[in-house]
Residue, then its C-alpha position, 0 to 999 in steps of 0.5 A: m499500499i502506498g500512502g495508506k491506500s491500496r495500489t489497484k483501482n477501482i476500473t470500470t471503464h475503458q479509459g479507466i483500464r488503458c490508464y492502468i495498463e499504461t502505468l504497467t512495464p512493458d514486461n507486464q504489458l506484453h504478458l497482460l496483452e498475451e493472456i487477453t489473446a488467449i482468452v479472447r481465442r478460447r471465446i471465439v473457438t467456443e462460439l464457433k463450435r456449431s452442430i450440424t443438428e441446429l439446422e435441422g427443420l431450417g426451411k422446411e416450410i418451402w419444402q411443405e406442399i412438395d414431393a421430395q421423389e417427384y422433385v428428385n425425378q425432375e431434378c436428374t431428367s433436367 
């Protein structure tokens, strides 16, 4: 503690975070950047993992009045 106050600031805004990061040493800034990069990469990978079953039933209203076999036969002859 410095002067009876904790060095940790109440950081709640983008500007506050940026100002705090500027007080870090370059080594600590790089370490923080590496950690943030890892966090973002994990989030992106998690969000990209999708299942093909999510597409089940998508567009089914388009095919309601169409006989599937008749459609296939028509496509094969064209």
